[in-house]
VOGU-3710 file (C-alpha; in Angstrom, 3 decimals, decimal comma):
1> mnsfrerafv> 84,794/172,263/105,068  87,932/174,224/104,311  89,285/174,163/100,448  91,555/171,610/100,941  89,050/168,994/102,617  86,298/170,195/100,100  88,783/169,033/97,218  90,191/166,020/99,171  86,729/164,845/100,178  85,758/162,875/97,223
11> pvllfvgavv> 89,174/161,263/96,485  89,434/160,193/100,323  86,024/158,273/100,101  87,057/156,491/96,992  90,274/155,343/98,796  88,621/154,015/101,696  86,234/152,292/99,231  89,410/150,673/97,684  90,835/149,987/100,950  87,820/147,776/101,794
21> sivsslgapl> 88,300/146,017/98,535  91,708/145,089/99,240  90,540/143,865/102,832  87,807/141,890/101,471  90,038/140,382/99,098  92,731/138,843/101,522  91,050/135,848/101,770  90,243/132,666/99,440  93,537/132,814/97,210  95,628/132,642/100,463
31> iprlaerlht> 94,239/129,793/102,286  96,827/126,992/100,811  99,435/129,494/101,537  98,332/130,126/104,855  97,932/126,236/105,822  101,741/125,946/104,810  103,032/128,555/106,656  101,026/127,868/109,911  101,454/123,791/109,528  97,842/123,436/109,734
41> signaqwalt> 95,225/121,821/107,489  93,500/123,917/104,470  90,314/123,290/106,576  91,636/125,102/109,630  93,146/127,849/107,460  90,089/128,305/105,833  88,872/130,240/109,062  91,219/133,132/108,342  88,221/133,814/105,552  85,143/132,368/107,695
51> atvlvaavas> 85,965/134,705/110,706  85,949/137,717/108,271  82,789/137,250/106,899  81,267/135,708/109,866  82,219/139,389/111,858  80,775/141,020/108,930  77,432/139,285/109,157  77,087/140,147/112,667  78,675/143,621/112,898  77,357/145,379/109,672
61> plvgrlgdgr> 73,856/145,999/111,182  75,610/147,319/114,169  77,772/149,474/112,784  75,002/150,846/110,006  73,017/151,524/113,314  76,238/153,312/115,414  77,049/155,219/112,100  73,642/156,761/111,748  73,724/160,559/112,582  76,194/162,107/114,996
71> hrkrimivsl> 78,358/159,361/115,724  79,391/158,522/111,721  82,691/160,007/111,651  84,063/158,086/114,874  82,451/155,139/114,068  84,224/154,828/110,730  87,385/156,211/112,189  87,226/153,379/115,235  86,532/150,541/112,740  89,307/151,385/110,428
81> givvaggala> 91,600/151,300/113,443  90,416/148,053/114,206  91,090/146,708/110,748  94,817/148,214/111,062  95,266/146,588/114,295  93,656/143,146/112,508  95,971/143,469/109,337  99,095/144,155/111,847  98,107/140,721/113,728  97,620/138,869/111,097
91> avattlplli> 101,070/139,801/109,563  103,076/138,765/112,878  100,924/135,744/113,553  102,517/132,783/113,694  99,600/130,549/115,381  96,108/130,023/113,593  93,954/131,704/116,641  96,174/134,627/116,393  95,666/135,076/112,512  92,077/134,249/113,077
101> tgrafqglgl> 91,351/136,978/115,246  93,172/139,388/113,089  91,106/138,500/110,094  88,109/138,574/112,320  89,033/142,224/113,201  89,191/143,462/109,523  85,814/142,049/108,818  84,755/145,020/110,553  86,072/146,623/107,043  83,323/145,019/105,205
111> almplamasa> 80,884/147,381/107,043  82,525/150,685/106,098  81,207/151,178/102,474  77,799/152,281/103,889  79,225/154,955/106,150  81,349/156,242/103,402  78,069/156,380/100,892  76,316/158,237/103,773  78,604/160,511/104,042  78,828/161,100/100,299
121> rehlpaersg> 75,074/161,881/100,733  75,142/164,386/103,304  78,003/166,420/102,317  77,417/166,624/98,549  74,700/168,179/96,494  72,443/165,950/95,171  73,417/165,703/91,646  76,905/165,144/92,812  76,598/162,539/95,466  74,693/160,066/92,836
131> rviaalsvva> 77,859/159,986/90,772  80,268/159,558/93,989  77,995/156,698/95,086  78,135/155,242/91,625  81,924/155,531/91,395  82,274/154,022/95,111  80,417/151,076/93,702  82,868/150,653/90,831  85,876/151,331/93,070  84,600/148,634/95,453
141> aagvglgypi> 83,751/146,239/92,676  86,751/146,522/90,607  89,271/147,077/93,694  88,365/143,531/94,619  89,125/142,197/90,989  92,577/143,987/91,090  92,976/142,910/94,658  93,048/139,262/94,306  95,979/138,976/91,864  97,541/141,778/93,931
151> tglladhggv> 97,528/140,330/96,926  98,533/136,910/95,100  101,255/138,561/93,477  102,572/139,976/97,008  102,180/136,465/98,674  104,086/135,117/95,798  107,226/137,124/96,129  107,203/138,428/99,741  104,890/135,559/101,720  101,611/135,938/103,359
161> evaywvgtav> 102,637/138,361/105,751  103,708/140,698/103,067  100,353/140,722/101,838  98,893/141,112/105,226  101,571/144,219/105,949  100,611/146,148/102,655  97,111/145,998/103,393  97,644/147,200/106,794  99,563/150,182/105,607  97,039/150,873/103,116
171> salalllawv> 94,380/150,590/105,924  96,453/153,125/108,229  96,671/155,610/105,493  93,076/155,285/104,947  92,674/155,792/108,773  95,062/159,150/108,473  93,286/160,817/105,387  89,685/159,763/106,750  90,409/161,421/110,087  92,053/164,776/108,808
181> vvpapeqtge> 89,301/165,182/105,626  86,037/163,408/106,458  83,758/165,812/108,357  81,841/165,268/111,272  77,863/164,610/110,196  75,780/167,842/110,316  72,710/165,729/110,816  72,228/164,072/114,126  69,272/161,908/113,565  67,177/159,577/115,309
191> thpidlpgag> 69,270/157,419/117,928  68,015/153,810/118,356  69,400/151,370/121,143  71,607/148,816/119,783  70,877/145,042/120,050  74,073/143,805/121,372  72,175/140,728/123,128  70,635/139,648/119,385  74,203/140,118/118,185  75,868/138,079/120,631
201> ivavglisll> 72,755/135,163/120,594  73,414/134,929/116,707  77,180/134,955/116,654  77,578/132,322/119,080  75,096/130,004/117,379  76,631/130,684/114,143  80,172/129,700/115,657  78,727/126,520/116,755  77,256/125,618/113,814  80,517/126,160/111,636
211> ialdkaadwg> 82,752/124,523/114,091  80,245/121,424/113,727  80,918/121,732/109,930  84,381/122,023/110,090  85,202/119,179/112,586  82,990/116,467/111,507  85,089/114,877/109,060  87,619/114,631/111,910  84,954/113,663/115,017  82,856/112,050/113,022
221> wgsprvilmi> 79,009/113,242/112,121  77,908/110,687/114,657  80,035/112,161/117,304  78,807/113,200/120,665  80,888/116,374/119,989  79,495/117,319/116,659  76,090/116,631/117,680  76,146/118,676/120,672  77,563/121,574/118,669  74,646/121,248/115,941
231> vvglvlmglw> 72,182/121,011/119,149  73,576/124,096/120,477  73,794/125,911/117,392  70,427/125,182/116,572  68,859/125,931/119,790  70,771/129,588/119,922  69,245/130,261/116,430  65,855/129,250/117,603  66,334/131,554/120,793  67,423/134,309/118,584
241> tlyelrvtdp> 64,516/134,101/116,490  62,259/134,564/119,518  64,540/137,379/120,965  64,459/139,034/117,699  60,693/138,909/117,551  59,928/140,253/120,702  62,463/142,918/120,918  61,667/146,716/120,047  64,806/147,492/118,214  65,900/144,157/117,032
251> lvdlrlvkrr> 69,178/143,397/115,270  67,129/142,366/111,694  63,348/142,630/111,701  62,460/138,849/111,266  58,532/139,964/111,193  59,166/141,084/107,637  59,449/137,328/106,452  55,677/137,446/106,382  55,722/139,325/102,915  56,502/136,545/100,551
261> pvltanvsgl> 58,957/138,866/98,271  61,081/139,525/101,309  61,269/135,831/102,457  62,317/135,081/98,803  64,889/137,454/98,578  66,726/136,530/102,093  66,240/132,713/101,321  67,908/133,255/97,716  70,470/136,013/99,068  71,515/133,228/101,932
271> llglvmyism> 71,738/130,138/99,423  73,475/132,223/96,628  75,978/133,620/99,342  76,467/129,756/99,978  76,901/128,708/96,282  79,468/131,969/95,824  81,564/131,171/98,662  81,797/127,467/97,855  82,825/128,106/94,363  85,406/130,454/95,283
281> vcltefvqlr> 86,938/128,332/97,626  86,918/125,474/95,217  88,228/127,374/92,049  91,115/129,261/93,771  92,342/126,161/95,882  92,125/123,702/92,737  94,312/126,280/90,579  96,923/126,140/93,250  96,920/122,213/94,204  99,683/119,998/92,407
291> gfglgesvfv> 99,187/116,727/91,165  95,456/116,589/90,041  95,019/120,654/90,126  96,870/123,035/87,840  99,498/123,614/90,048  99,509/127,513/89,565  100,868/130,322/91,764  98,378/132,280/94,288  98,781/135,318/91,731  97,506/133,088/89,122
301> agltlvplsv> 94,735/131,719/91,497  93,923/135,506/92,055  93,726/136,148/88,759  90,830/133,417/88,082  88,652/135,638/90,294  88,877/138,841/88,039  86,308/137,748/85,982  83,679/137,110/88,501  84,253/140,641/89,699  84,359/142,614/86,744
311> lsasvsrtlp> 81,411/140,567/84,775  79,035/141,185/88,163  79,977/144,597/88,242  79,182/144,812/84,401  75,966/142,789/84,033  74,405/144,562/87,273  74,322/147,803/84,670  71,895/145,997/82,435  69,375/144,883/84,820  66,708/147,950/84,351
321> wvaariglrp> 67,188/147,349/80,604  66,422/143,904/81,193  63,771/144,111/83,691  61,895/146,551/81,557  61,585/144,002/79,071  60,959/140,468/80,811  59,773/141,702/84,253  61,792/141,485/87,444  60,496/138,200/88,537  62,627/135,736/86,146
331> vipfgslmvs> 65,684/137,641/86,561  66,663/135,458/89,890  65,575/132,218/88,683  67,905/133,048/85,611  70,979/134,247/87,365  70,593/131,156/89,705  70,857/128,730/86,870  73,735/130,592/85,412  75,372/130,257/88,895  74,428/126,515/88,700
341> aasvffafdh> 75,925/126,535/85,061  79,455/127,922/86,438  79,656/125,053/88,992  78,854/122,387/86,267  81,153/123,753/84,128  83,748/123,754/86,370  82,905/119,880/87,637  83,419/118,666/84,012  85,855/120,986/82,164  88,916/121,932/84,623
351> shlwqifvsa> 91,800/120,608/82,924  92,881/124,205/81,738  93,010/127,572/83,284  91,177/129,115/80,505  88,221/127,037/81,781  88,649/128,396/85,216  88,378/131,528/83,787  84,736/130,507/82,102  83,798/129,171/85,301  84,434/132,209/87,271
361> gllgvglgyt> 82,774/134,611/84,560  79,674/132,718/84,440  79,508/132,927/88,260  79,899/136,509/88,001  77,032/136,933/85,415  74,837/135,181/87,745  75,565/136,972/90,726  75,664/140,252/89,180  71,898/139,627/87,763  70,759/137,985/91,066
371> faampglivg> 72,229/140,280/93,517  71,198/143,158/91,927  67,355/142,330/91,192  67,047/141,429/95,040  66,410/144,926/96,164  63,558/145,287/93,593  61,683/142,489/95,323  62,067/143,595/98,847  61,290/147,505/98,493  58,482/146,423/96,038
381> avpaeetssa> 56,737/144,476/98,886  57,241/146,914/102,117  56,197/150,043/102,897  58,682/153,029/102,410  59,231/153,022/106,083  60,050/149,508/106,435  62,683/149,571/103,381  65,511/150,300/105,830  65,033/147,117/108,005  64,266/145,006/105,038
391> mgfyqvsryv> 67,431/145,481/103,307  69,342/145,201/106,728  67,717/141,985/107,118  68,641/140,689/103,634  72,259/141,868/103,971  72,673/139,820/107,080  71,253/136,868/105,462  73,630/137,088/102,761  76,760/137,546/104,829  75,458/134,557/107,002
401> gfaigsglav> 75,343/132,678/103,369  79,032/133,806/102,786  80,244/132,411/106,183  78,625/129,082/105,965  79,393/128,625/102,237  83,284/129,278/103,403  83,215/126,668/106,363  80,967/124,034/103,855  83,469/124,207/100,985  85,973/122,425/102,959
411> tllrafgdhg> 83,573/120,042/104,801  82,446/118,912/101,473  85,617/118,657/100,161  86,847/116,451/103,310  83,844/114,316/103,047  83,886/113,339/99,098  87,534/112,760/99,558  89,611/109,885/100,661  89,939/109,261/104,254  89,453/113,179/104,729
421> eptlgsyqat> 91,770/114,194/102,122  90,469/116,075/99,051  90,806/114,547/95,523  89,693/115,211/92,012  86,675/113,786/92,777  85,803/115,685/95,678  86,153/118,952/93,854  84,024/117,593/91,113  81,072/116,645/93,581  81,599/119,870/95,681
431> alvaaglgvv> 80,870/121,824/92,455  77,800/119,730/91,611  76,585/120,093/95,296  76,951/123,696/94,476  75,170/123,557/91,178  72,015/121,752/93,067  71,743/124,956/95,721  71,668/127,235/92,415  68,770/125,201/90,914  66,999/125,007/94,179
441> tavvawllpg> 67,722/128,679/94,567  66,017/129,246/91,114  62,888/127,079/91,993  62,418/129,005/95,248  62,877/132,538/93,457  60,303/131,390/90,911  57,966/129,922/93,384  58,005/131,701/96,826  56,918/135,027/95,536  53,460/133,947/94,120
451> sqpavrasad> 51,716/135,475/91,418  51,697/138,756/92,682  54,383/140,941/90,368  56,898/143,217/92,648  56,101/146,600/92,158  58,955/148,757/90,455  60,065/151,690/92,469  62,000/154,597/90,520  65,126/155,221/88,809  66,746/155,845/92,168
461> ldafeveegm> 66,122/152,084/92,698  66,968/151,065/89,244  70,571/152,778/90,523  70,217/151,154/94,054  70,248/147,851/92,377  73,242/148,459/89,987  75,213/149,245/93,086  74,054/146,235/94,801  74,962/143,886/91,921  78,407/145,523/92,045
471> laaagledle> 78,949/145,352/95,667  77,619/141,801/95,883  80,327/140,000/94,394  82,740/141,830/96,082  81,383/140,686/99,168  80,519/144,341/100,116  77,378/146,173/100,768  75,335/148,829/101,177  72,853/149,074/103,919  71,590/152,729/103,660
481> lvvgrgrs> 68,712/153,039/101,115  68,481/156,859/100,406  65,585/158,649/102,431  62,405/158,690/100,153  63,496/155,726/98,268  60,106/153,523/98,403  57,542/152,409/96,279  55,914/154,651/93,327
//
């Protein structure tokens, strides 16, 4: 790298990380305003969030695989270009399908963080790359915390389209800087086939199930259309499972679930992803609702999620200390119960804004510990050569939980409401369902791994767990483990 590129390399990587954060924050707080803008229901507008995380669930392992080796910079540039196009499309969209398409394009942004981290690992000295990767984690988590209120402020004063246009402009700047500054990889790496059929099958299956959840309140749970969508979704997911078990290079290696700690992490990650997005939707919508809600602005709704991001980033740093004293096994059950406590608190104490902040803070503490602890379960249970596949499987499970939770939140609010319209009681009941899912997660995480303790790996694993805890509550991910991270 020349002197300018060398000086600009780290700032540009951090800027790309911040852009990913901004893109991921153009979601939950804007849903009520999007529904007003497009003259549609909140349930339909919710697809602007669901589509983003659904694409992330399917595309992240593909982008991570394509980004290995010589294609990393090219994939980063192409992905940022699609994010820019998606932001512009969302900004000018006057119909719901166009908005959902734009937001789906932006879902590719959630797969860029592993590429930025991989670039830092390759092009920086080992002692500096670790600090830069840690900084990327902090920028990502803190950026989301700031992104929620900033995008809310833009939406309050200029409309939703302004928030999307600003996100588009920032993404375009990140694209330009990455193209000029980020070097092409020097190591080509081993290439593997891309499992496009597997990605297509799981995508269609998930979409079918999500449509059934979304439309059940309108069509009726016993409607032939709902039943058909559920059957199609379940059949496709079954076919996908069989296909993934037989293909040489699967999208995710389902054979790894025979290891109980890996199964524990994936089930727990999926369930907590559900709870996280149900809770985020309930909190941000309730704060904005007039009547039985608090009637606050989009900006204030975004502010309520700041404690979630800040505390999840903060408590994840204490995990190595906690695990050294009580072991890793109790951490996920404890964090899951904290997540349940957040939902119970919201269900019964929601008349003042400070109570919403407390709920979001408790949620952040629970997610920070649980998501940070799960890599330890996985890495301690699989051989070193399988850690990358196992972590990729876990990340997909978590994003699937995000996508289903986003759609399920509105379904529950309408199901518990009055003739399909959410009420105060429906918000309370939905929060209690989320609390119940948290308790189920705690039980699963305590019983499923069995009596054999997870093996602690190294200080590198501790650092990776901190990264995961910070990135997880931001809706981001790190698909790539440092080569050599394995069991001690």
